[in-house]
Each structure stands twice: as structure tokens, then as C-alpha cells.
TIDRENKOL-711769 format. One record per atom (N, C-alpha, C, O, CB): z, x, y; residue in one letter; atom name; residue number from 0. Coordinates in steps of 0.2 Angstrom, whole numbers. Glycine has a CB too. Example, Ala and Ser with C-alpha at 12.3 -4.5 7.8 and 13.67 -1.06 7.14 Angstrom:
2
REC    zz    xx    yy rest atom  nr
REC    39    66   -28    a    N   0
REC    39    62   -22    a   CA   0
REC    39    66   -16    a    C   0
REC    42    71   -17    a    O   0
REC    45    57   -22    a   CB   0
REC    35    64   -11    s    N   1
REC    36    68    -5    s   CA   1
REC    39    64     0    s    C   1
REC    40    67     6    s    O   1
REC    29    70    -3    s   CB   1
REM end
This chain:
117
REC    zz    xx    yy rest atom  nr
REC   107  -191  -538    m    N   0
REC   102  -186  -538    m   CA   0
REC    97  -188  -534    m    C   0
REC    95  -194  -533    m    O   0
REC    99  -185  -545    m   CB   0
REC    94  -183  -531    r    N   1
REC    89  -185  -525    r   CA   1
REC    82  -187  -530    r    C   1
REC    81  -184  -535    r    O   1
REC    88  -177  -519    r   CB   1
REC    79  -190  -527    e    N   2
REC    72  -192  -529    e   CA   2
REC    67  -186  -527    e    C   2
REC    66  -185  -521    e    O   2
REC    70  -199  -526    e   CB   2
REC    63  -183  -531    s    N   3
REC    58  -178  -529    s   CA   3
REC    53  -181  -525    s    C   3
REC    51  -187  -526    s    O   3
REC    56  -174  -535    s   CB   3
REC    49  -177  -521    k    N   4
REC    44  -180  -516    k   CA   4
REC    38  -182  -521    k    C   4
REC    35  -187  -520    k    O   4
REC    41  -174  -509    k   CB   4
REC    36  -178  -527    i    N   5
REC    32  -180  -531    i   CA   5
REC    34  -184  -536    i    C   5
REC    39  -181  -539    i    O   5
REC    29  -176  -532    i   CB   5
REC    31  -189  -539    g    N   6
REC    35  -194  -545    g   CA   6
REC    36  -189  -550    g    C   6
REC    40  -184  -550    g    O   6
REC    30  -199  -547    g   CB   6
REC    33  -193  -555    g    N   7
REC    34  -190  -562    g   CA   7
REC    31  -184  -564    g    C   7
REC    27  -182  -560    g    O   7
REC    32  -195  -566    g   CB   7
REC    31  -181  -570    f    N   8
REC    28  -176  -573    f   CA   8
REC    21  -176  -572    f    C   8
REC    18  -171  -569    f    O   8
REC    30  -175  -580    f   CB   8
REC    17  -181  -574    s    N   9
REC    10  -181  -574    s   CA   9
REC     7  -180  -567    s    C   9
REC     2  -178  -567    s    O   9
REC     8  -187  -576    s   CB   9
REC    11  -183  -562    e    N  10
REC     8  -182  -555    e   CA  10
REC     9  -175  -553    e    C  10
REC     5  -172  -549    e    O  10
REC    13  -187  -550    e   CB  10
REC    15  -172  -555    r    N  11
REC    16  -165  -553    r   CA  11
REC    11  -161  -556    r    C  11
REC     8  -156  -553    r    O  11
REC    23  -162  -555    r   CB  11
REC     9  -162  -562    l    N  12
REC     3  -157  -565    l   CA  12
REC    -4  -159  -563    l    C  12
REC    -8  -155  -563    l    O  12
REC     3  -158  -573    l   CB  12
REC    -5  -166  -560    s    N  13
REC   -11  -167  -556    s   CA  13
REC   -12  -164  -550    s    C  13
REC   -17  -162  -548    s    O  13
REC   -12  -174  -556    s   CB  13
REC    -6  -164  -546    a    N  14
REC    -5  -160  -540    a   CA  14
REC    -7  -153  -541    a    C  14
REC   -10  -150  -537    a    O  14
REC     3  -161  -538    a   CB  14
REC    -4  -149  -547    q    N  15
REC    -4  -143  -548    q   CA  15
REC   -12  -141  -549    q    C  15
REC   -15  -136  -547    q    O  15
REC     1  -141  -554    q   CB  15
REC   -14  -146  -554    a    N  16
REC   -22  -145  -555    a   CA  16
REC   -26  -145  -548    a    C  16
REC   -30  -140  -547    a    O  16
REC   -24  -150  -560    a   CB  16
REC   -25  -149  -544    d    N  17
REC   -29  -150  -538    d   CA  17
REC   -27  -144  -533    d    C  17
REC   -32  -142  -530    d    O  17
REC   -27  -157  -534    d   CB  17
REC   -22  -142  -533    a    N  18
REC   -20  -136  -529    a   CA  18
REC   -24  -129  -532    a    C  18
REC   -26  -125  -528    a    O  18
REC   -12  -135  -528    a   CB  18
REC   -24  -129  -539    r    N  19
REC   -28  -124  -542    r   CA  19
REC   -36  -125  -541    r    C  19
REC   -39  -120  -540    r    O  19
REC   -27  -124  -550    r   CB  19
REC   -39  -131  -540    k    N  20
REC   -46  -132  -539    k   CA  20
REC   -47  -130  -532    k    C  20
REC   -52  -127  -531    k    O  20
REC   -47  -140  -540    k   CB  20
REC   -43  -132  -528    a    N  21
REC   -44  -130  -520    a   CA  21
REC   -44  -122  -519    a    C  21
REC   -47  -119  -515    a    O  21
REC   -38  -133  -515    a   CB  21
REC   -40  -119  -523    l    N  22
REC   -39  -111  -522    l   CA  22
REC   -45  -109  -525    l    C  22
REC   -48  -105  -521    l    O  22
REC   -33  -108  -527    l   CB  22
REC   -48  -111  -531    l    N  23
REC   -55  -108  -534    l   CA  23
REC   -60  -110  -530    l    C  23
REC   -64  -105  -528    l    O  23
REC   -56  -112  -540    l   CB  23
REC   -60  -116  -527    a    N  24
REC   -65  -117  -522    a   CA  24
REC   -66  -113  -516    a    C  24
REC   -72  -112  -514    a    O  24
REC   -64  -124  -519    a   CB  24
REC   -61  -111  -513    k    N  25
REC   -60  -106  -508    k   CA  25
REC   -63  -100  -510    k    C  25
REC   -66   -97  -505    k    O  25
REC   -54  -105  -506    k   CB  25
REC   -63   -97  -516    m    N  26
REC   -65   -91  -518    m   CA  26
REC   -72   -91  -520    m    C  26
REC   -75   -86  -522    m    O  26
REC   -59   -88  -523    m   CB  26
REC   -74   -97  -521    k    N  27
REC   -81   -98  -523    k   CA  27
REC   -86   -95  -518    k    C  27
REC   -84   -96  -512    k    O  27
REC   -83  -106  -525    k   CB  27
REC   -91   -91  -520    p    N  28
REC   -96   -89  -515    p   CA  28
REC  -100   -95  -512    p    C  28
REC  -102   -99  -515    p    O  28
REC  -100   -85  -519    p   CB  28
REC  -101   -94  -506    k    N  29
REC  -104   -99  -502    k   CA  29
REC  -112   -98  -501    k    C  29
REC  -113   -92  -500    k    O  29
REC  -101   -99  -495    k   CB  29
REC  -116  -102  -502    p    N  30
REC  -123  -101  -502    p   CA  30
REC  -125   -99  -495    p    C  30
REC  -123  -101  -489    p    O  30
REC  -127  -108  -503    p   CB  30
REC  -129   -94  -496    t    N  31
REC  -132   -91  -489    t   CA  31
REC  -136   -95  -484    t    C  31
REC  -141   -99  -487    t    O  31
REC  -136   -85  -490    t   CB  31
REC  -136   -95  -478    v    N  32
REC  -139  -101  -474    v   CA  32
REC  -146   -96  -472    v    C  32
REC  -145   -91  -469    v    O  32
REC  -135  -104  -468    v   CB  32
REC  -151   -98  -474    r    N  33
REC  -158   -94  -473    r   CA  33
REC  -161   -99  -468    r    C  33
REC  -162  -105  -468    r    O  33
REC  -163   -93  -480    r   CB  33
REC  -164   -95  -462    p    N  34
REC  -168   -98  -457    p   CA  34
REC  -175  -101  -460    p    C  34
REC  -177   -98  -465    p    O  34
REC  -170   -94  -452    p   CB  34
REC  -177  -106  -458    a    N  35
REC  -183  -108  -460    a   CA  35
REC  -188  -104  -460    a    C  35
REC  -192  -103  -465    a    O  35
REC  -185  -114  -457    a   CB  35
REC  -189  -100  -454    e    N  36
REC  -194   -95  -452    e   CA  36
REC  -191   -88  -452    e    C  36
REC  -188   -86  -447    e    O  36
REC  -197   -97  -446    e   CB  36
REC  -191   -84  -458    f    N  37
REC  -188   -78  -457    f   CA  37
REC  -191   -73  -453    f    C  37
REC  -197   -71  -454    f    O  37
REC  -187   -76  -464    f   CB  37
REC  -188   -69  -449    e    N  38
REC  -190   -64  -444    e   CA  38
REC  -188   -57  -446    e    C  38
REC  -182   -55  -444    e    O  38
REC  -189   -66  -437    e   CB  38
REC  -192   -53  -449    t    N  39
REC  -190   -46  -450    t   CA  39
REC  -188   -42  -444    t    C  39
REC  -190   -44  -438    t    O  39
REC  -195   -41  -455    t   CB  39
REC  -184   -37  -445    s    N  40
REC  -182   -33  -440    s   CA  40
REC  -187   -31  -435    s    C  40
REC  -187   -31  -429    s    O  40
REC  -178   -26  -444    s   CB  40
REC  -193   -28  -438    a    N  41
REC  -199   -25  -435    a   CA  41
REC  -201   -31  -431    a    C  41
REC  -202   -30  -425    a    O  41
REC  -206   -22  -441    a   CB  41
REC  -203   -38  -433    q    N  42
REC  -206   -43  -429    q   CA  42
REC  -201   -44  -424    q    C  42
REC  -203   -45  -419    q    O  42
REC  -207   -49  -434    q   CB  42
REC  -195   -44  -425    k    N  43
REC  -191   -46  -420    k   CA  43
REC  -190   -41  -414    k    C  43
REC  -189   -43  -408    k    O  43
REC  -184   -47  -422    k   CB  43
REC  -190   -34  -415    k    N  44
REC  -192   -29  -411    k   CA  44
REC  -198   -30  -406    k    C  44
REC  -199   -29  -400    k    O  44
REC  -192   -23  -416    k   CB  44
REC  -203   -31  -412    a    N  45
REC  -209   -32  -408    a   CA  45
REC  -210   -37  -402    a    C  45
REC  -213   -37  -397    a    O  45
REC  -214   -33  -412    a   CB  45
REC  -206   -43  -405    r    N  46
REC  -205   -50  -400    r   CA  46
REC  -202   -48  -393    r    C  46
REC  -205   -49  -388    r    O  46
REC  -199   -55  -404    r   CB  46
REC  -196   -44  -394    e    N  47
REC  -192   -42  -389    e   CA  47
REC  -195   -37  -384    e    C  47
REC  -193   -36  -378    e    O  47
REC  -185   -40  -391    e   CB  47
REC  -200   -32  -387    l    N  48
REC  -204   -28  -384    l   CA  48
REC  -208   -31  -379    l    C  48
REC  -209   -29  -373    l    O  48
REC  -207   -24  -389    l   CB  48
REC  -211   -36  -382    e    N  49
REC  -217   -41  -378    e   CA  49
REC  -213   -44  -372    e    C  49
REC  -215   -44  -366    e    O  49
REC  -221   -48  -384    e   CB  49
REC  -207   -48  -374    e    N  50
REC  -203   -50  -369    e   CA  50
REC  -202   -46  -362    e    C  50
REC  -203   -47  -356    e    O  50
REC  -197   -53  -371    e   CB  50
REC  -200   -39  -365    v    N  51
REC  -198   -35  -359    v   CA  51
REC  -205   -33  -355    v    C  51
REC  -204   -33  -349    v    O  51
REC  -194   -28  -362    v   CB  51
REC  -210   -31  -359    r    N  52
REC  -215   -30  -356    r   CA  52
REC  -218   -36  -351    r    C  52
REC  -221   -35  -345    r    O  52
REC  -220   -29  -361    r   CB  52
REC  -217   -42  -353    a    N  53
REC  -220   -47  -348    a   CA  53
REC  -216   -47  -343    a    C  53
REC  -218   -48  -337    a    O  53
REC  -221   -54  -351    a   CB  53
REC  -209   -47  -344    r    N  54
REC  -205   -47  -338    r   CA  54
REC  -206   -42  -333    r    C  54
REC  -205   -43  -327    r    O  54
REC  -199   -46  -340    r   CB  54
REC  -208   -36  -336    r    N  55
REC  -208   -30  -332    r   CA  55
REC  -215   -31  -327    r    C  55
REC  -215   -29  -322    r    O  55
REC  -208   -24  -336    r   CB  55
REC  -220   -33  -331    a    N  56
REC  -226   -34  -328    a   CA  56
REC  -225   -39  -322    a    C  56
REC  -228   -38  -317    a    O  56
REC  -232   -36  -333    a   CB  56
REC  -222   -44  -324    a    N  57
REC  -221   -50  -318    a   CA  57
REC  -217   -47  -313    a    C  57
REC  -218   -49  -307    a    O  57
REC  -218   -58  -320    a   CB  57
REC  -211   -43  -313    e    N  58
REC  -208   -39  -308    e   CA  58
REC  -212   -35  -304    e    C  58
REC  -213   -35  -298    e    O  58
REC  -203   -36  -311    e   CB  58
REC  -216   -31  -309    k    N  59
REC  -221   -26  -305    k   CA  59
REC  -227   -30  -300    k    C  59
REC  -230   -28  -294    k    O  59
REC  -225   -21  -311    k   CB  59
REC  -229   -35  -302    e    N  60
REC  -233   -39  -300    e   CA  60
REC  -231   -42  -293    e    C  60
REC  -234   -42  -287    e    O  60
REC  -235   -44  -305    e   CB  60
REC  -224   -45  -293    e    N  61
REC  -221   -48  -287    e   CA  61
REC  -219   -42  -282    e    C  61
REC  -220   -43  -276    e    O  61
REC  -214   -51  -290    e   CB  61
REC  -217   -36  -285    a    N  62
REC  -216   -31  -280    a   CA  62
REC  -223   -29  -276    a    C  62
REC  -223   -27  -270    a    O  62
REC  -213   -25  -282    a   CB  62
REC  -228   -29  -280    r    N  63
REC  -235   -26  -277    r   CA  63
REC  -236   -32  -272    r    C  63
REC  -239   -31  -266    r    O  63
REC  -241   -25  -283    r   CB  63
REC  -235   -39  -273    r    N  64
REC  -236   -43  -268    r   CA  64
REC  -232   -43  -262    r    C  64
REC  -234   -44  -256    r    O  64
REC  -236   -50  -271    r   CB  64
REC  -226   -41  -264    r    N  65
REC  -222   -41  -257    r   CA  65
REC  -224   -35  -253    r    C  65
REC  -223   -35  -247    r    O  65
REC  -215   -41  -259    r   CB  65
REC  -226   -29  -256    a    N  66
REC  -228   -23  -253    a   CA  66
REC  -234   -25  -249    a    C  66
REC  -235   -23  -243    a    O  66
REC  -230   -17  -259    a   CB  66
REC  -240   -29  -252    e    N  67
REC  -245   -31  -248    e   CA  67
REC  -244   -35  -242    e    C  67
REC  -247   -35  -236    e    O  67
REC  -250   -35  -252    e   CB  67
REC  -239   -39  -243    e    N  68
REC  -237   -44  -238    e   CA  68
REC  -233   -40  -232    e    C  68
REC  -234   -42  -226    e    O  68
REC  -232   -50  -242    e   CB  68
REC  -230   -34  -234    a    N  69
REC  -226   -30  -229    a   CA  69
REC  -231   -26  -225    a    C  69
REC  -231   -25  -219    a    O  69
REC  -220   -25  -233    a   CB  69
REC  -236   -24  -229    e    N  70
REC  -242   -19  -226    e   CA  70
REC  -246   -24  -221    e    C  70
REC  -248   -21  -216    e    O  70
REC  -247   -16  -231    e   CB  70
REC  -247   -30  -223    a    N  71
REC  -251   -35  -219    a   CA  71
REC  -247   -36  -212    a    C  71
REC  -249   -35  -206    a    O  71
REC  -252   -41  -224    a   CB  71
REC  -241   -38  -213    a    N  72
REC  -237   -38  -207    a   CA  72
REC  -236   -32  -203    a    C  72
REC  -236   -33  -197    a    O  72
REC  -230   -40  -209    a   CB  72
REC  -235   -26  -206    r    N  73
REC  -235   -20  -201    r   CA  73
REC  -242   -19  -198    r    C  73
REC  -242   -16  -192    r    O  73
REC  -234   -14  -206    r   CB  73
REC  -248   -20  -201    q    N  74
REC  -254   -20  -198    q   CA  74
REC  -255   -24  -192    q    C  74
REC  -257   -21  -187    q    O  74
REC  -258   -22  -202    q   CB  74
REC  -253   -31  -193    l    N  75
REC  -253   -36  -188    l   CA  75
REC  -249   -33  -182    l    C  75
REC  -251   -33  -176    l    O  75
REC  -250   -42  -190    l   CB  75
REC  -242   -31  -183    a    N  76
REC  -238   -30  -179    a   CA  76
REC  -241   -23  -174    a    C  76
REC  -241   -23  -168    a    O  76
REC  -231   -28  -182    a   CB  76
REC  -244   -18  -178    m    N  77
REC  -248   -13  -175    m   CA  77
REC  -253   -15  -171    m    C  77
REC  -253   -13  -165    m    O  77
REC  -251    -9  -180    m   CB  77
REC  -257   -20  -173    e    N  78
REC  -263   -22  -169    e   CA  78
REC  -260   -24  -163    e    C  78
REC  -264   -22  -158    e    O  78
REC  -267   -27  -173    e   CB  78
REC  -254   -29  -162    n    N  79
REC  -252   -32  -156    n   CA  79
REC  -248   -28  -152    n    C  79
REC  -247   -30  -146    n    O  79
REC  -249   -37  -157    n   CB  79
REC  -246   -22  -154    d    N  80
REC  -243   -17  -150    d   CA  80
REC  -247   -12  -147    d    C  80
REC  -250    -8  -150    d    O  80
REC  -237   -14  -154    d   CB  80
REC  -248   -13  -140    e    N  81
REC  -253    -9  -137    e   CA  81
REC  -250    -2  -136    e    C  81
REC  -254     3  -137    e    O  81
REC  -255   -13  -130    e   CB  81
REC  -244    -1  -134    q    N  82
REC  -241     6  -134    q   CA  82
REC  -242     9  -140    q    C  82
REC  -243    15  -140    q    O  82
REC  -234     5  -132    q   CB  82
REC  -241     6  -146    l    N  83
REC  -242     9  -152    l   CA  83
REC  -249    11  -153    l    C  83
REC  -250    16  -156    l    O  83
REC  -240     6  -157    l   CB  83
REC  -254     8  -150    q    N  84
REC  -261     9  -151    q   CA  84
REC  -262    15  -147    q    C  84
REC  -265    20  -149    q    O  84
REC  -265     3  -149    q   CB  84
REC  -260    15  -141    l    N  85
REC  -260    22  -136    l   CA  85
REC  -258    28  -140    l    C  85
REC  -261    34  -140    l    O  85
REC  -256    21  -130    l   CB  85
REC  -252    27  -142    e    N  86
REC  -249    33  -146    e   CA  86
REC  -253    36  -151    e    C  86
REC  -253    42  -153    e    O  86
REC  -242    31  -149    e   CB  86
REC  -256    30  -156    l    N  87
REC  -260    32  -161    l   CA  87
REC  -267    36  -159    l    C  87
REC  -269    41  -162    l    O  87
REC  -263    26  -166    l   CB  87
REC  -269    34  -154    k    N  88
REC  -275    37  -151    k   CA  88
REC  -274    45  -149    k    C  88
REC  -278    50  -151    k    O  88
REC  -277    33  -143    k   CB  88
REC  -268    46  -145    r    N  89
REC  -266    52  -143    r   CA  89
REC  -265    56  -149    r    C  89
REC  -267    61  -148    r    O  89
REC  -261    51  -139    r   CB  89
REC  -261    54  -154    q    N  90
REC  -260    58  -160    q   CA  90
REC  -267    60  -163    q    C  90
REC  -267    65  -166    q    O  90
REC  -256    54  -165    q   CB  90
REC  -272    55  -163    e    N  91
REC  -278    57  -166    e   CA  91
REC  -282    62  -162    e    C  91
REC  -285    67  -165    e    O  91
REC  -283    52  -167    e   CB  91
REC  -282    62  -156    r    N  92
REC  -285    67  -152    r   CA  92
REC  -281    74  -153    r    C  92
REC  -284    80  -153    r    O  92
REC  -285    65  -144    r   CB  92
REC  -274    74  -153    k    N  93
REC  -270    80  -154    k   CA  93
REC  -271    84  -161    k    C  93
REC  -271    90  -162    k    O  93
REC  -262    78  -154    k   CB  93
REC  -273    79  -166    d    N  94
REC  -275    82  -172    d   CA  94
REC  -282    84  -173    d    C  94
REC  -283    89  -177    d    O  94
REC  -274    78  -177    d   CB  94
REC  -286    82  -169    r    N  95
REC  -293    83  -168    r   CA  95
REC  -293    91  -166    r    C  95
REC  -296    96  -168    r    O  95
REC  -297    78  -163    r   CB  95
REC  -289    90  -159    k    N  96
REC  -290    97  -155    k   CA  96
REC  -286   103  -160    k    C  96
REC  -287   109  -159    k    O  96
REC  -286    96  -148    k   CB  96
REC  -281   101  -164    a    N  97
REC  -278   106  -167    a   CA  97
REC  -282   109  -173    a    C  97
REC  -283   115  -174    a    O  97
REC  -270   103  -171    a   CB  97
REC  -286   104  -177    a    N  98
REC  -291   106  -181    a   CA  98
REC  -296   110  -178    a    C  98
REC  -298   115  -182    a    O  98
REC  -294   102  -184    a   CB  98
REC  -300   109  -172    a    N  99
REC  -305   113  -169    a   CA  99
REC  -301   120  -168    a    C  99
REC  -304   125  -169    a    O  99
REC  -307   109  -161    a   CB  99
REC  -296   120  -165    k    N 100
REC  -293   126  -163    k   CA 100
REC  -292   131  -169    k    C 100
REC  -294   136  -169    k    O 100
REC  -286   124  -159    k   CB 100
REC  -289   128  -175    a    N 101
REC  -288   132  -181    a   CA 101
REC  -295   134  -184    a    C 101
REC  -296   139  -188    a    O 101
REC  -283   128  -185    a   CB 101
REC  -300   130  -183    e    N 102
REC  -307   132  -185    e   CA 102
REC  -310   137  -182    e    C 102
REC  -312   142  -185    e    O 102
REC  -312   127  -183    e   CB 102
REC  -309   138  -175    a    N 103
REC  -310   143  -171    a   CA 103
REC  -307   150  -172    a    C 103
REC  -309   156  -172    a    O 103
REC  -309   140  -164    a   CB 103
REC  -301   148  -173    r    N 104
REC  -296   155  -175    r   CA 104
REC  -299   158  -181    r    C 104
REC  -300   164  -182    r    O 104
REC  -288   153  -176    r   CB 104
REC  -301   153  -186    a    N 105
REC  -303   155  -192    a   CA 105
REC  -309   159  -191    a    C 105
REC  -309   165  -194    a    O 105
REC  -305   150  -197    a   CB 105
REC  -314   157  -187    k    N 106
REC  -320   160  -186    k   CA 106
REC  -320   166  -183    k    C 106
REC  -324   170  -184    k    O 106
REC  -324   155  -183    k   CB 106
REC  -315   166  -178    r    N 107
REC  -314   173  -174    r   CA 107
REC  -312   177  -179    r    C 107
REC  -315   182  -180    r    O 107
REC  -309   174  -168    r   CB 107
REC  -306   176  -183    e    N 108
REC  -303   181  -188    e   CA 108
REC  -309   183  -193    e    C 108
REC  -310   189  -194    e    O 108
REC  -298   177  -192    e   CB 108
REC  -313   179  -195    a    N 109
REC  -319   181  -200    a   CA 109
REC  -323   186  -196    a    C 109
REC  -325   191  -199    a    O 109
REC  -324   174  -202    a   CB 109
REC  -325   185  -190    k    N 110
REC  -329   190  -187    k   CA 110
REC  -325   197  -186    k    C 110
REC  -328   202  -188    k    O 110
REC  -331   187  -181    k   CB 110
REC  -319   196  -184    s    N 111
REC  -315   202  -184    s   CA 111
REC  -315   206  -190    s    C 111
REC  -317   211  -190    s    O 111
REC  -308   201  -183    s   CB 111
REC  -313   203  -195    a    N 112
REC  -313   205  -203    a   CA 112
REC  -319   209  -204    a    C 112
REC  -319   214  -206    a    O 112
REC  -313   200  -208    a   CB 112
REC  -326   206  -202    a    N 113
REC  -334   208  -204    a   CA 113
REC  -334   214  -200    a    C 113
REC  -336   219  -203    a    O 113
REC  -340   203  -201    a   CB 113
REC  -331   215  -193    r    N 114
REC  -332   221  -190    r   CA 114
REC  -328   227  -192    r    C 114
REC  -330   233  -192    r    O 114
REC  -332   220  -184    r   CB 114
REC  -322   225  -195    r    N 115
REC  -318   230  -198    r   CA 115
REC  -320   233  -204    r    C 115
REC  -320   240  -205    r    O 115
REC  -312   227  -199    r   CB 115
REC  -323   230  -208    s    N 116
REC  -326   232  -215    s   CA 116
REC  -332   236  -214    s    C 116
REC  -335   238  -219    s    O 116
REC  -326   225  -219    s   CB 116
REM end
């Protein structure tokens, strides 16, 4: 006869008891792990909202700073560009003349309308 892996009757009983204890230990509810500092969902949401606001404010400030730098560079380039300065003066003159012409036309039309009525 072959010899069994587990020795005598008492060893089989103790092995069976150990197996039963292991199965019961598996089914036993485990204690919940609680954080030292409990944060409610409202607190978590408020914290995340603050983080988002701070990040957006930083991005906005960075964009504003970049825009200011770009505007300063554009102004410097415009001051250094004589051709552009002449073009701006011409455009100013054209705008002034167009405004004066429109004003004169409005004045004439008002006179004409006064005569008709």
C-alpha cells in the first residue's frame, strides 16, 4: 500500500481544521481603512474648484503678460519702421478729410431739409 501524503488520522483532522479556519478567515469582513483626515465630497469639490481657479488665473496672467510683450514688440517695430509711420500719417489725414466731408454733407442736407419744410 501507498503511504498517504498526510500522516495519521489526527494530522488529517488538524489539516482539515486549518483549511476550515483559512476559509472562514477569507469570508470574515475586513476592517475599513479610514484616512486620518476625512474629507467630505463637498470639501473635496471645493478644493478641486480652488485648484482649477488658481490654475486658470495663472494661465490668464501668463497670456496677459505674453500679450503685453507682443504689443510692446509691435510698438517698437512700428516706431522703427519709417514707411509704416508715413502710412499711418497718410491714413490719419484721409480719416480726418473723410470726417470733415461727412460733416459738411450732413450740414448741407440739414440746410436743404430746413428749406424744404
